[in-house]
C-alpha positions as CSV (number, residue, x, y, z in Angstrom):
1,G,14.3,39.1,37.4
2,V,13.2,35.9,35.6
3,T,13.6,36.2,31.8
4,G,12.9,32.6,30.8
5,V,11.7,29.2,32.2
6,T,11.8,25.9,30.5
7,A,12.2,22.2,31.1
8,S,13.9,19.1,29.8
9,M,13.5,15.4,30.5
10,V,17.3,14.7,30.3
11,P,19.2,17.0,32.7
12,V,21.7,19.2,30.9
13,L,25.4,18.6,31.4
14,A,24.7,16.1,34.2
15,G,26.4,13.1,32.5
16,S,23.1,11.6,31.4
17,S,22.3,10.7,27.8
18,W,19.4,9.1,26.1
19,G,19.4,7.9,22.5
20,N,17.8,5.6,20.0
21,D,17.9,4.7,16.4
22,V,16.1,6.9,14.0
23,S,14.9,6.9,10.4
24,V,15.4,10.1,8.4
25,E,14.0,11.1,5.0
26,G,16.6,10.6,2.3
27,F,19.0,8.7,4.6
28,Q,19.5,5.1,3.4
29,K,20.1,2.6,6.2
30,T,21.7,-0.8,5.9
31,P,21.9,-3.4,8.7
32,D,25.5,-2.1,9.5
33,T,24.5,1.6,9.5
34,D,24.9,3.6,12.7
35,A,21.5,5.3,12.9
36,N,21.7,6.3,16.5
37,A,21.1,9.8,17.8
38,R,20.8,11.3,21.3
39,F,17.5,12.9,22.2
40,N,15.9,15.1,24.8
41,Q,12.3,16.1,25.4
42,V,12.1,19.8,26.1
43,G,9.7,22.6,26.8
44,P,8.8,25.7,24.8
45,G,11.5,28.3,24.9
46,F,14.2,25.7,25.8
47,F,16.8,27.0,23.2
48,R,16.3,30.7,24.0
49,T,16.4,30.0,27.8
50,M,19.5,27.9,27.6
51,G,21.2,30.3,25.2
52,M,21.3,27.9,22.3
53,T,21.3,29.4,18.8
54,L,18.4,28.6,16.6
55,L,19.8,28.6,13.0
56,S,16.5,28.2,11.2
57,G,12.9,27.2,11.8
58,R,11.3,27.7,15.2
59,E,11.1,26.6,18.8
60,F,8.3,24.4,20.1
61,T,5.1,26.0,21.1
62,P,2.8,25.3,24.1
63,T,0.1,23.9,21.7
64,E,2.3,21.0,20.7
65,V,0.8,18.4,23.1
66,A,0.0,14.7,22.9
67,G,-2.3,14.0,20.0
68,T,-1.0,16.8,17.8
69,S,1.4,16.4,14.8
70,K,4.8,15.2,15.9
71,V,7.6,17.6,15.5
72,A,11.4,17.7,16.2
73,I,14.3,20.1,16.3
74,V,17.7,18.8,15.2
75,N,21.3,20.0,15.8
76,E,24.1,20.5,13.2
77,A,25.7,17.1,14.1
78,F,22.4,15.4,13.4
79,A,22.0,17.1,10.1
80,R,25.6,16.1,9.1
81,K,25.2,12.5,10.2
82,F,21.9,12.0,8.3
83,N,22.9,14.1,5.2
84,L,20.3,16.8,5.7
85,G,22.5,19.7,4.5
86,T,22.1,23.2,5.9
87,N,18.3,23.3,5.8
88,P,16.6,20.3,7.4
89,I,13.4,22.2,8.0
90,G,10.4,20.3,6.6
91,K,12.2,16.9,6.4
92,S,10.6,13.9,8.1
93,M,12.0,11.4,10.6
94,S,10.9,8.8,13.0
95,V,12.1,6.7,15.9
96,G,13.3,3.3,14.9
97,N,12.0,1.9,11.7
98,S,8.5,3.2,12.0
99,P,6.9,5.3,9.2
100,L,8.3,8.9,9.0
101,D,5.7,10.6,11.2
102,M,7.7,13.5,12.7
103,Q,8.4,16.8,10.9
104,I,11.6,18.7,11.6
105,V,10.6,22.3,12.4
106,G,13.8,23.7,13.9
107,F,17.6,23.6,13.4
108,V,20.0,24.5,16.2
109,R,23.7,25.1,16.5
110,D,25.6,22.2,18.2
111,A,25.9,22.6,22.0
112,K,27.2,20.4,24.8
113,S,24.5,18.2,26.2
114,S,25.7,15.4,28.5
115,S,29.4,16.2,29.0
116,V,31.5,19.3,28.9
117,K,34.5,17.4,27.6
118,D,32.8,15.5,24.7
119,P,31.9,17.0,21.3
120,A,28.2,17.7,20.7
121,P,26.5,14.4,19.6
122,P,24.0,14.1,16.8
123,M,20.9,15.1,18.6
124,Y,17.2,15.7,18.2
125,F,14.7,17.3,20.5
126,R,11.0,16.6,21.0
127,P,8.4,18.7,22.9
128,Y,7.9,17.0,26.2
129,R,4.2,17.9,26.1
130,Q,3.7,15.4,23.2
131,D,4.7,12.6,25.6
132,S,1.7,11.6,27.8
133,T,3.8,9.1,29.8
134,L,6.6,11.5,30.9
135,G,7.2,10.8,34.6
136,F,9.9,13.4,35.6
137,I,11.3,16.6,34.3
138,Q,14.1,19.2,35.1
139,F,13.3,22.9,35.1
140,Y,15.6,25.7,34.2
141,V,15.3,29.4,35.0
142,R,17.2,32.2,33.3
143,G,17.2,35.6,35.0
144,S,18.7,39.0,35.0
145,A,18.9,39.0,38.8
146,D,21.8,37.6,40.9
147,P,21.8,33.8,40.5
148,A,22.0,33.4,44.3
149,H,18.9,35.5,44.7
150,L,17.0,33.4,42.2
151,L,18.1,30.2,43.9
152,R,16.7,31.5,47.2
153,T,13.4,32.6,45.5
154,V,12.5,29.5,43.5
155,P,11.6,27.3,46.4
156,S,9.0,29.7,47.8
157,V,7.5,30.3,44.3
158,V,7.2,26.6,43.7
159,K,5.7,26.0,47.1
160,R,3.0,28.6,46.4
161,I,2.1,26.9,43.1
162,D,2.1,23.3,44.4
163,P,3.5,22.5,47.9
164,S,3.7,18.8,47.0
165,L,6.3,19.3,44.2
166,P,9.7,18.1,45.3
167,L,12.7,20.4,44.7
168,E,16.1,18.7,44.4
169,E,19.6,19.8,43.5
170,L,19.0,23.5,42.9
171,K,22.1,24.9,41.4
172,T,23.3,27.4,38.8
173,L,24.5,26.2,35.3
174,P,28.1,27.3,36.1
175,Q,27.9,25.0,39.2
176,Q,26.6,22.2,37.0
177,V,29.4,22.7,34.5
178,K,32.0,22.6,37.3
179,E,30.5,19.4,38.6
180,N,30.4,17.9,35.1
181,V,34.1,18.6,34.5
182,F,34.9,16.3,37.4
183,L,32.7,13.4,36.3
C-alpha cells in the first residue's frame, strides 16, 4: 500500500525551522536588507509524497549527490521576496555571500513548514544527498493503505533492512498537525 517514500532533514510541522541568508541572482542586497530564508534538505519525490504542488521545473533526482552541480527548489514566498517573478527556473543563488553556485530547478506552491498557524515562509529546498555531513533525517511514507496498518508495518520493514536503525516518534501527518496546533 506504499505509494511514496521520502525524507527531510528538518521535520515537517514539528515547530522546527532552519534558515540562513542567501544571495539570489538579480536581487540587490544592502547591509540593511533582510536576505534570510528558511531551508530544508529533502529527498527525491519529497513534494509528490508530501502532496505539495510543483508549479514548474522538476523534483530532485537520486543522482544529485555530493560533488554534483548544486540545485535548489524554491517556494512562491521565496520568489516574491527575492523578486524572481513567476518563473524562477534557471536562476542562480547561493548561501550567504558566496558566489552564485546553485541553480534553481523547481518552483513549488507555498505550504506550511514549521507551524500550522504561521504563513508559509520564503523557503528553499536542497537535495539532502548533496550534503556529505548530514547526521540525521526524518522519513515520510505515503500510502493507499490504512495509516494504522502502515504504522504497524514500518518497524518490521526497517528492521529487516537495518536492525541498528532507530525508529522514533512514528505518527501520521494528521497526528503531527494536531500536535503542532497545540505548540
